[in-house]
mmCIF file as gemmi writes it, N, C-alpha and C atoms, coordinates in Angstrom:
data_model
loop_
_atom_site.group_PDB
_atom_site.id
_atom_site.type_symbol
_atom_site.label_atom_id
_atom_site.label_alt_id
_atom_site.label_comp_id
_atom_site.label_asym_id
_atom_site.label_entity_id
_atom_site.label_seq_id
_atom_site.pdbx_PDB_ins_code
_atom_site.Cartn_x
_atom_site.Cartn_y
_atom_site.Cartn_z
_atom_site.occupancy
_atom_site.B_iso_or_equiv
_atom_site.pdbx_formal_charge
_atom_site.auth_seq_id
_atom_site.auth_asym_id
_atom_site.pdbx_PDB_model_num
ATOM 1 N N . GLN Axp A 1 ? -11.892 38.542 11.176 1 0 ? 1 A 1
ATOM 2 C CA . GLN Axp A 1 ? -12.741 38.884 12.281 1 0 ? 1 A 1
ATOM 3 C C . GLN Axp A 1 ? -12.513 37.969 13.479 1 0 ? 1 A 1
ATOM 4 N N . TYR Axp A 2 ? -11.965 36.763 13.246 1 0 ? 2 A 1
ATOM 5 C CA . TYR Axp A 2 ? -11.669 35.845 14.338 1 0 ? 2 A 1
ATOM 6 C C . TYR Axp A 2 ? -10.165 35.772 14.544 1 0 ? 2 A 1
ATOM 7 N N . ASP Axp A 3 ? -9.757 35.506 15.778 1 0 ? 3 A 1
ATOM 8 C CA . ASP Axp A 3 ? -8.334 35.392 16.105 1 0 ? 3 A 1
ATOM 9 C C . ASP Axp A 3 ? -7.927 33.924 16.04 1 0 ? 3 A 1
ATOM 10 N N . TYR Axp A 4 ? -7.562 33.472 14.852 1 0 ? 4 A 1
ATOM 11 C CA . TYR Axp A 4 ? -7.19 32.072 14.652 1 0 ? 4 A 1
ATOM 12 C C . TYR Axp A 4 ? -5.899 31.698 15.367 1 0 ? 4 A 1
ATOM 13 N N . ASP Axp A 5 ? -5.109 32.691 15.746 1 0 ? 5 A 1
ATOM 14 C CA . ASP Axp A 5 ? -3.838 32.424 16.42 1 0 ? 5 A 1
ATOM 15 C C . ASP Axp A 5 ? -3.952 32.442 17.945 1 0 ? 5 A 1
ATOM 16 N N . ASN Axp A 6 ? -5.129 32.712 18.463 1 0 ? 6 A 1
ATOM 17 C CA . ASN Axp A 6 ? -5.34 32.73 19.899 1 0 ? 6 A 1
ATOM 18 C C . ASN Axp A 6 ? -4.993 31.354 20.468 1 0 ? 6 A 1
ATOM 19 N N . CYS Axp A 7 ? -4.157 31.314 21.491 1 0 ? 7 A 1
ATOM 20 C CA . CYS Axp A 7 ? -3.682 30.034 22.02 1 0 ? 7 A 1
ATOM 21 C C . CYS Axp A 7 ? -4.825 29.155 22.524 1 0 ? 7 A 1
ATOM 22 N N . ASN Axp A 8 ? -5.908 29.755 23.052 1 0 ? 8 A 1
ATOM 23 C CA . ASN Axp A 8 ? -7.054 28.966 23.513 1 0 ? 8 A 1
ATOM 24 C C . ASN Axp A 8 ? -7.779 28.305 22.344 1 0 ? 8 A 1
ATOM 25 N N . VAL Axp A 9 ? -7.881 29.017 21.236 1 0 ? 9 A 1
ATOM 26 C CA . VAL Axp A 9 ? -8.538 28.472 20.043 1 0 ? 9 A 1
ATOM 27 C C . VAL Axp A 9 ? -7.717 27.305 19.499 1 0 ? 9 A 1
ATOM 28 N N . VAL Axp A 10 ? -6.413 27.515 19.366 1 0 ? 10 A 1
ATOM 29 C CA . VAL Axp A 10 ? -5.528 26.474 18.841 1 0 ? 10 A 1
ATOM 30 C C . VAL Axp A 10 ? -5.519 25.254 19.75 1 0 ? 10 A 1
ATOM 31 N N . THR Axp A 11 ? -5.413 25.473 21.056 1 0 ? 11 A 1
ATOM 32 C CA . THR Axp A 11 ? -5.397 24.371 22.017 1 0 ? 11 A 1
ATOM 33 C C . THR Axp A 11 ? -6.7 23.569 21.958 1 0 ? 11 A 1
ATOM 34 N N . PHE Axp A 12 ? -7.824 24.274 21.884 1 0 ? 12 A 1
ATOM 35 C CA . PHE Axp A 12 ? -9.109 23.576 21.799 1 0 ? 12 A 1
ATOM 36 C C . PHE Axp A 12 ? -9.19 22.766 20.506 1 0 ? 12 A 1
ATOM 37 N N . PHE Axp A 13 ? -8.816 23.381 19.386 1 0 ? 13 A 1
ATOM 38 C CA . PHE Axp A 13 ? -8.873 22.656 18.116 1 0 ? 13 A 1
ATOM 39 C C . PHE Axp A 13 ? -7.996 21.415 18.161 1 0 ? 13 A 1
ATOM 40 N N . GLU Axp A 14 ? -6.792 21.544 18.697 1 0 ? 14 A 1
ATOM 41 C CA . GLU Axp A 14 ? -5.888 20.387 18.77 1 0 ? 14 A 1
ATOM 42 C C . GLU Axp A 14 ? -6.462 19.289 19.651 1 0 ? 14 A 1
ATOM 43 N N . SER Axp A 15 ? -7.274 19.648 20.639 1 0 ? 15 A 1
ATOM 44 C CA . SER Axp A 15 ? -7.866 18.631 21.516 1 0 ? 15 A 1
ATOM 45 C C . SER Axp A 15 ? -8.997 17.866 20.832 1 0 ? 15 A 1
ATOM 46 N N . ILE Axp A 16 ? -9.61 18.457 19.803 1 0 ? 16 A 1
ATOM 47 C CA . ILE Axp A 16 ? -10.705 17.768 19.111 1 0 ? 16 A 1
ATOM 48 C C . ILE Axp A 16 ? -10.348 17.352 17.678 1 0 ? 16 A 1
ATOM 49 N N . ALA Axp A 17 ? -9.207 17.759 17.193 1 0 ? 17 A 1
ATOM 50 C CA . ALA Axp A 17 ? -8.849 17.5 15.787 1 0 ? 17 A 1
ATOM 51 C C . ALA Axp A 17 ? -8.822 16.012 15.457 1 0 ? 17 A 1
ATOM 52 N N . TYR Axp A 18 ? -8.391 15.188 16.395 1 0 ? 18 A 1
ATOM 53 C CA . TYR Axp A 18 ? -8.325 13.749 16.133 1 0 ? 18 A 1
ATOM 54 C C . TYR Axp A 18 ? -9.72 13.145 15.974 1 0 ? 18 A 1
ATOM 55 N N . VAL Axp A 19 ? -10.733 13.808 16.512 1 0 ? 19 A 1
ATOM 56 C CA . VAL Axp A 19 ? -12.107 13.313 16.404 1 0 ? 19 A 1
ATOM 57 C C . VAL Axp A 19 ? -12.743 13.767 15.09 1 0 ? 19 A 1
ATOM 58 N N . ILE Axp A 20 ? -12.619 15.058 14.783 1 0 ? 20 A 1
ATOM 59 C CA . ILE Axp A 20 ? -13.267 15.583 13.576 1 0 ? 20 A 1
ATOM 60 C C . ILE Axp A 20 ? -12.41 15.378 12.331 1 0 ? 20 A 1
ATOM 61 N N . GLY Axp A 21 ? -11.116 15.368 12.498 1 0 ? 21 A 1
ATOM 62 C CA . GLY Axp A 21 ? -10.203 15.06 11.404 1 0 ? 21 A 1
ATOM 63 C C . GLY Axp A 21 ? -10.132 16.092 10.296 1 0 ? 21 A 1
ATOM 64 N N . TYR Axp A 22 ? -9.031 16.057 9.577 1 0 ? 22 A 1
ATOM 65 C CA . TYR Axp A 22 ? -8.863 16.888 8.393 1 0 ? 22 A 1
ATOM 66 C C . TYR Axp A 22 ? -8.01 16.189 7.342 1 0 ? 22 A 1
ATOM 67 N N . TRP Axp A 23 ? -7.631 14.937 7.597 1 0 ? 23 A 1
ATOM 68 C CA . TRP Axp A 23 ? -6.887 14.162 6.603 1 0 ? 23 A 1
ATOM 69 C C . TRP Axp A 23 ? -7.802 13.142 5.958 1 0 ? 23 A 1
ATOM 70 N N . GLY Axp A 24 ? -7.615 12.95 4.664 1 0 ? 24 A 1
ATOM 71 C CA . GLY Axp A 24 ? -8.327 11.913 3.941 1 0 ? 24 A 1
ATOM 72 C C . GLY Axp A 24 ? -7.329 11.114 3.127 1 0 ? 24 A 1
ATOM 73 N N . ILE Axp A 25 ? -7.603 9.85 2.922 1 0 ? 25 A 1
ATOM 74 C CA . ILE Axp A 25 ? -6.764 8.992 2.087 1 0 ? 25 A 1
ATOM 75 C C . ILE Axp A 25 ? -7.446 8.909 0.722 1 0 ? 25 A 1
ATOM 76 N N . THR Axp A 26 ? -6.766 9.386 -0.323 1 0 ? 26 A 1
ATOM 77 C CA . THR Axp A 26 ? -7.384 9.385 -1.649 1 0 ? 26 A 1
ATOM 78 C C . THR Axp A 26 ? -7.094 8.112 -2.42 1 0 ? 26 A 1
ATOM 79 N N . GLN Axp A 27 ? -5.984 7.463 -2.108 1 0 ? 27 A 1
ATOM 80 C CA . GLN Axp A 27 ? -5.658 6.192 -2.759 1 0 ? 27 A 1
ATOM 81 C C . GLN Axp A 27 ? -4.496 5.539 -2.034 1 0 ? 27 A 1
ATOM 82 N N . VAL Axp A 28 ? -4.293 4.267 -2.303 1 0 ? 28 A 1
ATOM 83 C CA . VAL Axp A 28 ? -3.136 3.544 -1.792 1 0 ? 28 A 1
ATOM 84 C C . VAL Axp A 28 ? -2.334 3.09 -3.006 1 0 ? 28 A 1
ATOM 85 N N . GLN Axp A 29 ? -1.067 3.47 -3.046 1 0 ? 29 A 1
ATOM 86 C CA . GLN Axp A 29 ? -0.224 3.121 -4.187 1 0 ? 29 A 1
ATOM 87 C C . GLN Axp A 29 ? 0.143 1.644 -4.145 1 0 ? 29 A 1
ATOM 88 N N . THR Axp A 30 ? 0.689 1.149 -5.239 1 0 ? 30 A 1
ATOM 89 C CA . THR Axp A 30 ? 1.045 -0.273 -5.314 1 0 ? 30 A 1
ATOM 90 C C . THR Axp A 30 ? 2.079 -0.663 -4.27 1 0 ? 30 A 1
ATOM 91 N N . ASP Axp A 31 ? 2.901 0.284 -3.842 1 0 ? 31 A 1
ATOM 92 C CA . ASP Axp A 31 ? 3.889 -0.018 -2.805 1 0 ? 31 A 1
ATOM 93 C C . ASP Axp A 31 ? 3.306 0.074 -1.394 1 0 ? 31 A 1
ATOM 94 N N . GLY Axp A 32 ? 1.987 0.322 -1.3 1 0 ? 32 A 1
ATOM 95 C CA . GLY Axp A 32 ? 1.326 0.393 -0.002 1 0 ? 32 A 1
ATOM 96 C C . GLY Axp A 32 ? 1.315 1.779 0.616 1 0 ? 32 A 1
ATOM 97 N N . LYS Axp A 33 ? 1.999 2.732 -0.006 1 0 ? 33 A 1
ATOM 98 C CA . LYS Axp A 33 ? 2.048 4.097 0.521 1 0 ? 33 A 1
ATOM 99 C C . LYS Axp A 33 ? 0.703 4.782 0.299 1 0 ? 33 A 1
ATOM 100 N N . LYS Axp A 34 ? 0.197 5.421 1.349 1 0 ? 34 A 1
ATOM 101 C CA . LYS Axp A 34 ? -1.08 6.117 1.271 1 0 ? 34 A 1
ATOM 102 C C . LYS Axp A 34 ? -0.88 7.509 0.693 1 0 ? 34 A 1
ATOM 103 N N . VAL Axp A 35 ? -1.805 7.923 -0.152 1 0 ? 35 A 1
ATOM 104 C CA . VAL Axp A 35 ? -1.798 9.266 -0.71 1 0 ? 35 A 1
ATOM 105 C C . VAL Axp A 35 ? -2.815 10.084 0.086 1 0 ? 35 A 1
ATOM 106 N N . CYS Axp A 36 ? -2.338 11.1 0.787 1 0 ? 36 A 1
ATOM 107 C CA . CYS Axp A 36 ? -3.18 11.892 1.675 1 0 ? 36 A 1
ATOM 108 C C . CYS Axp A 36 ? -3.68 13.16 0.999 1 0 ? 36 A 1
ATOM 109 N N . ALA Axp A 37 ? -4.793 13.649 1.5 1 0 ? 37 A 1
ATOM 110 C CA . ALA Axp A 37 ? -5.364 14.913 1.054 1 0 ? 37 A 1
ATOM 111 C C . ALA Axp A 37 ? -5.966 15.614 2.262 1 0 ? 37 A 1
ATOM 112 N N . ILE Axp A 38 ? -6.025 16.926 2.206 1 0 ? 38 A 1
ATOM 113 C CA . ILE Axp A 38 ? -6.747 17.68 3.225 1 0 ? 38 A 1
ATOM 114 C C . ILE Axp A 38 ? -8.226 17.513 2.897 1 0 ? 38 A 1
ATOM 115 N N . ASP Axp A 39 ? -8.999 17.011 3.839 1 0 ? 39 A 1
ATOM 116 C CA . ASP Axp A 39 ? -10.404 16.728 3.594 1 0 ? 39 A 1
ATOM 117 C C . ASP Axp A 39 ? -11.278 17.724 4.354 1 0 ? 39 A 1
ATOM 118 N N . LEU Axp A 40 ? -11.832 18.684 3.625 1 0 ? 40 A 1
ATOM 119 C CA . LEU Axp A 40 ? -12.692 19.699 4.226 1 0 ? 40 A 1
ATOM 120 C C . LEU Axp A 40 ? -14.167 19.437 3.938 1 0 ? 40 A 1
ATOM 121 N N . HIS Axp A 41 ? -14.461 18.262 3.386 1 0 ? 41 A 1
ATOM 122 C CA . HIS Axp A 41 ? -15.845 17.884 3.101 1 0 ? 41 A 1
ATOM 123 C C . HIS Axp A 41 ? -16.627 17.896 4.405 1 0 ? 41 A 1
ATOM 124 N N . GLY Axp A 42 ? -17.708 18.629 4.441 1 0 ? 42 A 1
ATOM 125 C CA . GLY Axp A 42 ? -18.526 18.715 5.648 1 0 ? 42 A 1
ATOM 126 C C . GLY Axp A 42 ? -18.205 19.915 6.522 1 0 ? 42 A 1
ATOM 127 N N . TYR Axp A 43 ? -17.117 20.607 6.235 1 0 ? 43 A 1
ATOM 128 C CA . TYR Axp A 43 ? -16.774 21.814 6.984 1 0 ? 43 A 1
ATOM 129 C C . TYR Axp A 43 ? -17.541 23.006 6.417 1 0 ? 43 A 1
ATOM 130 N N . GLY Axp A 44 ? -17.878 23.948 7.281 1 0 ? 44 A 1
ATOM 131 C CA . GLY Axp A 44 ? -18.46 25.216 6.842 1 0 ? 44 A 1
ATOM 132 C C . GLY Axp A 44 ? -17.353 26.145 6.389 1 0 ? 44 A 1
ATOM 133 N N . TYR Axp A 45 ? -17.738 27.3 5.866 1 0 ? 45 A 1
ATOM 134 C CA . TYR Axp A 45 ? -16.758 28.253 5.342 1 0 ? 45 A 1
ATOM 135 C C . TYR Axp A 45 ? -15.749 28.689 6.411 1 0 ? 45 A 1
ATOM 136 N N . GLU Axp A 46 ? -16.251 29.121 7.545 1 0 ? 46 A 1
ATOM 137 C CA . GLU Axp A 46 ? -15.353 29.64 8.591 1 0 ? 46 A 1
ATOM 138 C C . GLU Axp A 46 ? -14.468 28.535 9.162 1 0 ? 46 A 1
ATOM 139 N N . GLU Axp A 47 ? -15.016 27.341 9.33 1 0 ? 47 A 1
ATOM 140 C CA . GLU Axp A 47 ? -14.227 26.219 9.835 1 0 ? 47 A 1
ATOM 141 C C . GLU Axp A 47 ? -13.124 25.852 8.845 1 0 ? 47 A 1
ATOM 142 N N . ALA Axp A 48 ? -13.466 25.832 7.562 1 0 ? 48 A 1
ATOM 143 C CA . ALA Axp A 48 ? -12.47 25.522 6.532 1 0 ? 48 A 1
ATOM 144 C C . ALA Axp A 48 ? -11.364 26.564 6.514 1 0 ? 48 A 1
ATOM 145 N N . LYS Axp A 49 ? -11.746 27.814 6.645 1 0 ? 49 A 1
ATOM 146 C CA . LYS Axp A 49 ? -10.757 28.901 6.666 1 0 ? 49 A 1
ATOM 147 C C . LYS Axp A 49 ? -9.812 28.742 7.858 1 0 ? 49 A 1
ATOM 148 N N . PHE Axp A 50 ? -10.371 28.394 9.023 1 0 ? 50 A 1
ATOM 149 C CA . PHE Axp A 50 ? -9.529 28.176 10.199 1 0 ? 50 A 1
ATOM 150 C C . PHE Axp A 50 ? -8.594 26.987 9.998 1 0 ? 50 A 1
ATOM 151 N N . VAL Axp A 51 ? -9.129 25.868 9.519 1 0 ? 51 A 1
ATOM 152 C CA . VAL Axp A 51 ? -8.299 24.668 9.346 1 0 ? 51 A 1
ATOM 153 C C . VAL Axp A 51 ? -7.149 24.95 8.377 1 0 ? 51 A 1
ATOM 154 N N . LEU Axp A 52 ? -7.421 25.629 7.279 1 0 ? 52 A 1
ATOM 155 C CA . LEU Axp A 52 ? -6.347 25.972 6.342 1 0 ? 52 A 1
ATOM 156 C C . LEU Axp A 52 ? -5.308 26.867 7.009 1 0 ? 52 A 1
ATOM 157 N N . HIS Axp A 53 ? -5.768 27.865 7.753 1 0 ? 53 A 1
ATOM 158 C CA . HIS Axp A 53 ? -4.837 28.746 8.475 1 0 ? 53 A 1
ATOM 159 C C . HIS Axp A 53 ? -3.988 27.93 9.452 1 0 ? 53 A 1
ATOM 160 N N . TYR Axp A 54 ? -4.638 27.068 10.204 1 0 ? 54 A 1
ATOM 161 C CA . TYR Axp A 54 ? -3.941 26.225 11.177 1 0 ? 54 A 1
ATOM 162 C C . TYR Axp A 54 ? -2.901 25.339 10.498 1 0 ? 54 A 1
ATOM 163 N N . LEU Axp A 55 ? -3.297 24.685 9.43 1 0 ? 55 A 1
ATOM 164 C CA . LEU Axp A 55 ? -2.371 23.778 8.748 1 0 ? 55 A 1
ATOM 165 C C . LEU Axp A 55 ? -1.177 24.517 8.164 1 0 ? 55 A 1
ATOM 166 N N . PHE Axp A 56 ? -1.418 25.662 7.554 1 0 ? 56 A 1
ATOM 167 C CA . PHE Axp A 56 ? -0.325 26.392 6.918 1 0 ? 56 A 1
ATOM 168 C C . PHE Axp A 56 ? 0.572 27.103 7.929 1 0 ? 56 A 1
ATOM 169 N N . THR Axp A 57 ? 0.049 27.474 9.093 1 0 ? 57 A 1
ATOM 170 C CA . THR Axp A 57 ? 0.874 28.19 10.065 1 0 ? 57 A 1
ATOM 171 C C . THR Axp A 57 ? 1.457 27.29 11.151 1 0 ? 57 A 1
ATOM 172 N N . VAL Axp A 58 ? 0.738 26.238 11.53 1 0 ? 58 A 1
ATOM 173 C CA . VAL Axp A 58 ? 1.182 25.383 12.634 1 0 ? 58 A 1
ATOM 174 C C . VAL Axp A 58 ? 1.702 24.035 12.144 1 0 ? 58 A 1
ATOM 175 N N . LYS Axp A 59 ? 1.088 23.475 11.134 1 0 ? 59 A 1
ATOM 176 C CA . LYS Axp A 59 ? 1.39 22.107 10.704 1 0 ? 59 A 1
ATOM 177 C C . LYS Axp A 59 ? 2.031 22.031 9.317 1 0 ? 59 A 1
ATOM 178 N N . SER Axp A 60 ? 2.759 23.044 8.924 1 0 ? 60 A 1
ATOM 179 C CA . SER Axp A 60 ? 3.33 23.052 7.566 1 0 ? 60 A 1
ATOM 180 C C . SER Axp A 60 ? 4.285 21.878 7.334 1 0 ? 60 A 1
ATOM 181 N N . LYS Axp A 61 ? 5.04 21.486 8.338 1 0 ? 61 A 1
ATOM 182 C CA . LYS Axp A 61 ? 5.945 20.332 8.184 1 0 ? 61 A 1
ATOM 183 C C . LYS Axp A 61 ? 5.157 19.04 8.003 1 0 ? 61 A 1
ATOM 184 N N . GLU Axp A 62 ? 4.038 18.91 8.718 1 0 ? 62 A 1
ATOM 185 C CA . GLU Axp A 62 ? 3.183 17.735 8.573 1 0 ? 62 A 1
ATOM 186 C C . GLU Axp A 62 ? 2.569 17.691 7.17 1 0 ? 62 A 1
ATOM 187 N N . LEU Axp A 63 ? 2.161 18.865 6.653 1 0 ? 63 A 1
ATOM 188 C CA . LEU Axp A 63 ? 1.637 18.932 5.287 1 0 ? 63 A 1
ATOM 189 C C . LEU Axp A 63 ? 2.661 18.416 4.284 1 0 ? 63 A 1
ATOM 190 N N . LYS Axp A 64 ? 3.875 18.902 4.398 1 0 ? 64 A 1
ATOM 191 C CA . LYS Axp A 64 ? 4.946 18.504 3.479 1 0 ? 64 A 1
ATOM 192 C C . LYS Axp A 64 ? 5.23 17.008 3.594 1 0 ? 64 A 1
ATOM 193 N N . LYS Axp A 65 ? 5.254 16.496 4.825 1 0 ? 65 A 1
ATOM 194 C CA . LYS Axp A 65 ? 5.553 15.082 5.05 1 0 ? 65 A 1
ATOM 195 C C . LYS Axp A 65 ? 4.456 14.183 4.467 1 0 ? 65 A 1
ATOM 196 N N . LYS Axp A 66 ? 3.199 14.546 4.683 1 0 ? 66 A 1
ATOM 197 C CA . LYS Axp A 66 ? 2.089 13.699 4.248 1 0 ? 66 A 1
ATOM 198 C C . LYS Axp A 66 ? 1.778 13.832 2.759 1 0 ? 66 A 1
ATOM 199 N N . MET Axp A 67 ? 2.003 15.037 2.187 1 0 ? 67 A 1
ATOM 200 C CA . MET Axp A 67 ? 1.577 15.25 0.809 1 0 ? 67 A 1
ATOM 201 C C . MET Axp A 67 ? 2.704 15.65 -0.139 1 0 ? 67 A 1
ATOM 202 N N . GLY Axp A 68 ? 3.912 15.836 0.372 1 0 ? 68 A 1
ATOM 203 C CA . GLY Axp A 68 ? 5.004 16.232 -0.506 1 0 ? 68 A 1
ATOM 204 C C . GLY Axp A 68 ? 4.767 17.608 -1.097 1 0 ? 68 A 1
ATOM 205 N N . SER Axp A 69 ? 5.092 17.763 -2.353 1 0 ? 69 A 1
ATOM 206 C CA . SER Axp A 69 ? 4.938 19.075 -2.985 1 0 ? 69 A 1
ATOM 207 C C . SER Axp A 69 ? 3.658 19.18 -3.814 1 0 ? 69 A 1
ATOM 208 N N . ARG Axp A 70 ? 2.888 18.115 -3.877 1 0 ? 70 A 1
ATOM 209 C CA . ARG Axp A 70 ? 1.635 18.117 -4.648 1 0 ? 70 A 1
ATOM 210 C C . ARG Axp A 70 ? 0.472 17.91 -3.683 1 0 ? 70 A 1
ATOM 211 N N . TRP Axp A 71 ? -0.291 18.964 -3.456 1 0 ? 71 A 1
ATOM 212 C CA . TRP Axp A 71 ? -1.335 18.923 -2.447 1 0 ? 71 A 1
ATOM 213 C C . TRP Axp A 71 ? -2.713 18.851 -3.074 1 0 ? 71 A 1
ATOM 214 N N . LYS Axp A 72 ? -3.589 18.099 -2.408 1 0 ? 72 A 1
ATOM 215 C CA . LYS Axp A 72 ? -4.973 17.976 -2.854 1 0 ? 72 A 1
ATOM 216 C C . LYS Axp A 72 ? -5.876 18.326 -1.678 1 0 ? 72 A 1
ATOM 217 N N . ILE Axp A 73 ? -6.893 19.137 -1.959 1 0 ? 73 A 1
ATOM 218 C CA . ILE Axp A 73 ? -7.855 19.522 -0.94 1 0 ? 73 A 1
ATOM 219 C C . ILE Axp A 73 ? -9.231 19.079 -1.407 1 0 ? 73 A 1
ATOM 220 N N . ILE Axp A 74 ? -9.88 18.25 -0.605 1 0 ? 74 A 1
ATOM 221 C CA . ILE Axp A 74 ? -11.225 17.76 -0.921 1 0 ? 74 A 1
ATOM 222 C C . ILE Axp A 74 ? -12.23 18.716 -0.284 1 0 ? 74 A 1
ATOM 223 N N . CYS Axp A 75 ? -13.126 19.242 -1.113 1 0 ? 75 A 1
ATOM 224 C CA . CYS Axp A 75 ? -14.08 20.242 -0.626 1 0 ? 75 A 1
ATOM 225 C C . CYS Axp A 75 ? -15.524 19.769 -0.649 1 0 ? 75 A 1
ATOM 226 N N . GLY Axp A 76 ? -15.785 18.602 -1.141 1 0 ? 76 A 1
ATOM 227 C CA . GLY Axp A 76 ? -17.157 18.117 -1.208 1 0 ? 76 A 1
ATOM 228 C C . GLY Axp A 76 ? -17.228 16.836 -1.994 1 0 ? 76 A 1
ATOM 229 N N . LYS Axp A 77 ? -18.4 16.508 -2.418 1 0 ? 77 A 1
ATOM 230 C CA . LYS Axp A 77 ? -18.628 15.257 -3.131 1 0 ? 77 A 1
ATOM 231 C C . LYS Axp A 77 ? -18.175 15.325 -4.581 1 0 ? 77 A 1
ATOM 232 N N . GLN Axp A 78 ? -17.856 16.522 -5.057 1 0 ? 78 A 1
ATOM 233 C CA . GLN Axp A 78 ? -17.403 16.74 -6.435 1 0 ? 78 A 1
ATOM 234 C C . GLN Axp A 78 ? -18.466 16.324 -7.455 1 0 ? 78 A 1
ATOM 235 N N . LEU Axp A 79 ? -19.739 16.413 -7.086 1 0 ? 79 A 1
ATOM 236 C CA . LEU Axp A 79 ? -20.815 16.064 -8.01 1 0 ? 79 A 1
ATOM 237 C C . LEU Axp A 79 ? -21.192 17.237 -8.901 1 0 ? 79 A 1
ATOM 238 N N . GLY Axp A 80 ? -20.744 18.409 -8.552 1 0 ? 80 A 1
ATOM 239 C CA . GLY Axp A 80 ? -21.047 19.606 -9.319 1 0 ? 80 A 1
ATOM 240 C C . GLY Axp A 80 ? -20.545 20.816 -8.577 1 0 ? 80 A 1
ATOM 241 N N . THR Axp A 81 ? -20.659 21.954 -9.194 1 0 ? 81 A 1
ATOM 242 C CA . THR Axp A 81 ? -20.157 23.158 -8.552 1 0 ? 81 A 1
ATOM 243 C C . THR Axp A 81 ? -21.252 23.943 -7.846 1 0 ? 81 A 1
ATOM 244 N N . GLU Axp A 82 ? -22.49 23.585 -8.068 1 0 ? 82 A 1
ATOM 245 C CA . GLU Axp A 82 ? -23.618 24.272 -7.436 1 0 ? 82 A 1
ATOM 246 C C . GLU Axp A 82 ? -23.77 23.814 -5.985 1 0 ? 82 A 1
ATOM 247 N N . PRO Axp A 83 ? -23.707 24.747 -5.01 1 0 ? 83 A 1
ATOM 248 C CA . PRO Axp A 83 ? -23.925 24.348 -3.617 1 0 ? 83 A 1
ATOM 249 C C . PRO Axp A 83 ? -25.321 23.752 -3.449 1 0 ? 83 A 1
ATOM 250 N N . ALA Axp A 84 ? -25.42 22.761 -2.599 1 0 ? 84 A 1
ATOM 251 C CA . ALA Axp A 84 ? -26.683 22.045 -2.438 1 0 ? 84 A 1
ATOM 252 C C . ALA Axp A 84 ? -27.734 22.865 -1.696 1 0 ? 84 A 1
ATOM 253 N N . SER Axp A 85 ? -27.31 23.79 -0.816 1 0 ? 85 A 1
ATOM 254 C CA . SER Axp A 85 ? -28.283 24.431 0.063 1 0 ? 85 A 1
ATOM 255 C C . SER Axp A 85 ? -28.902 25.705 -0.507 1 0 ? 85 A 1
ATOM 256 N N . LYS Axp A 86 ? -28.083 26.666 -0.946 1 0 ? 86 A 1
ATOM 257 C CA . LYS Axp A 86 ? -28.632 27.95 -1.388 1 0 ? 86 A 1
ATOM 258 C C . LYS Axp A 86 ? -27.874 28.444 -2.617 1 0 ? 86 A 1
ATOM 259 N N . LYS Axp A 87 ? -28.59 28.985 -3.547 1 0 ? 87 A 1
ATOM 260 C CA . LYS Axp A 87 ? -27.966 29.45 -4.781 1 0 ? 87 A 1
ATOM 261 C C . LYS Axp A 87 ? -27.028 30.636 -4.546 1 0 ? 87 A 1
ATOM 262 N N . GLU Axp A 88 ? -27.276 31.456 -3.526 1 0 ? 88 A 1
ATOM 263 C CA . GLU Axp A 88 ? -26.421 32.624 -3.299 1 0 ? 88 A 1
ATOM 264 C C . GLU Axp A 88 ? -25.082 32.266 -2.644 1 0 ? 88 A 1
ATOM 265 N N . GLN Axp A 89 ? -24.933 31.053 -2.167 1 0 ? 89 A 1
ATOM 266 C CA . GLN Axp A 89 ? -23.654 30.627 -1.613 1 0 ? 89 A 1
ATOM 267 C C . GLN Axp A 89 ? -22.71 30.266 -2.749 1 0 ? 89 A 1
ATOM 268 N N . GLN Axp A 90 ? -21.432 30.453 -2.516 1 0 ? 90 A 1
ATOM 269 C CA . GLN Axp A 90 ? -20.46 30.227 -3.578 1 0 ? 90 A 1
ATOM 270 C C . GLN Axp A 90 ? -19.951 28.802 -3.659 1 0 ? 90 A 1
ATOM 271 N N . GLY Axp A 91 ? -20.149 28.005 -2.646 1 0 ? 91 A 1
ATOM 272 C CA . GLY Axp A 91 ? -19.612 26.655 -2.634 1 0 ? 91 A 1
ATOM 273 C C . GLY Axp A 91 ? -18.236 26.638 -1.984 1 0 ? 91 A 1
ATOM 274 N N . LEU Axp A 92 ? -17.937 25.577 -1.277 1 0 ? 92 A 1
ATOM 275 C CA . LEU Axp A 92 ? -16.689 25.477 -0.522 1 0 ? 92 A 1
ATOM 276 C C . LEU Axp A 92 ? -15.461 25.468 -1.425 1 0 ? 92 A 1
ATOM 277 N N . LYS Axp A 93 ? -15.561 24.831 -2.576 1 0 ? 93 A 1
ATOM 278 C CA . LYS Axp A 93 ? -14.422 24.771 -3.494 1 0 ? 93 A 1
ATOM 279 C C . LYS Axp A 93 ? -14.001 26.182 -3.922 1 0 ? 93 A 1
ATOM 280 N N . THR Axp A 94 ? -14.948 27.008 -4.304 1 0 ? 94 A 1
ATOM 281 C CA . THR Axp A 94 ? -14.659 28.394 -4.694 1 0 ? 94 A 1
ATOM 282 C C . THR Axp A 94 ? -14.128 29.18 -3.509 1 0 ? 94 A 1
ATOM 283 N N . PHE Axp A 95 ? -14.753 29.004 -2.359 1 0 ? 95 A 1
ATOM 284 C CA . PHE Axp A 95 ? -14.328 29.701 -1.14 1 0 ? 95 A 1
ATOM 285 C C . PHE Axp A 95 ? -12.874 29.377 -0.805 1 0 ? 95 A 1
ATOM 286 N N . VAL Axp A 96 ? -12.526 28.099 -0.814 1 0 ? 96 A 1
ATOM 287 C CA . VAL Axp A 96 ? -11.16 27.687 -0.492 1 0 ? 96 A 1
ATOM 288 C C . VAL Axp A 96 ? -10.185 28.247 -1.53 1 0 ? 96 A 1
ATOM 289 N N . SER Axp A 97 ? -10.541 28.199 -2.797 1 0 ? 97 A 1
ATOM 290 C CA . SER Axp A 97 ? -9.678 28.739 -3.845 1 0 ? 97 A 1
ATOM 291 C C . SER Axp A 97 ? -9.389 30.22 -3.627 1 0 ? 97 A 1
ATOM 292 N N . GLN Axp A 98 ? -10.383 30.957 -3.2 1 0 ? 98 A 1
ATOM 293 C CA . GLN Axp A 98 ? -10.223 32.397 -2.97 1 0 ? 98 A 1
ATOM 294 C C . GLN Axp A 98 ? -9.357 32.7 -1.744 1 0 ? 98 A 1
ATOM 295 N N . HIS Axp A 99 ? -9.291 31.769 -0.805 1 0 ? 99 A 1
ATOM 296 C CA . HIS Axp A 99 ? -8.535 32.003 0.425 1 0 ? 99 A 1
ATOM 297 C C . HIS Axp A 99 ? -7.142 31.398 0.424 1 0 ? 99 A 1
ATOM 298 N N . LEU Axp A 100 ? -6.759 30.769 -0.648 1 0 ? 100 A 1
ATOM 299 C CA . LEU Axp A 100 ? -5.404 30.202 -0.706 1 0 ? 100 A 1
ATOM 300 C C . LEU Axp A 100 ? -4.431 31.147 -1.349 1 0 ? 100 A 1
């Protein structure tokens, strides 16, 4: 329903992406190399869907460089699968799984 490829949408997102962010550091290896993950914690469903679309269509080389062939996506606090707000919502983890 939204045009994620619209140049105005992409340009606006790129202008604010450094502030809101989508990368998370999950650990630092013994050699000092950081292990990155896509961090969607705090994103709503539509925002997460856009960020995934953006990363896979515009930033695929950056994804490969930062995460190699093993990718991790953080969708929340991982305290459980039940969404905190409403029982009828599916939870971001399920939503992201369905859209990949």
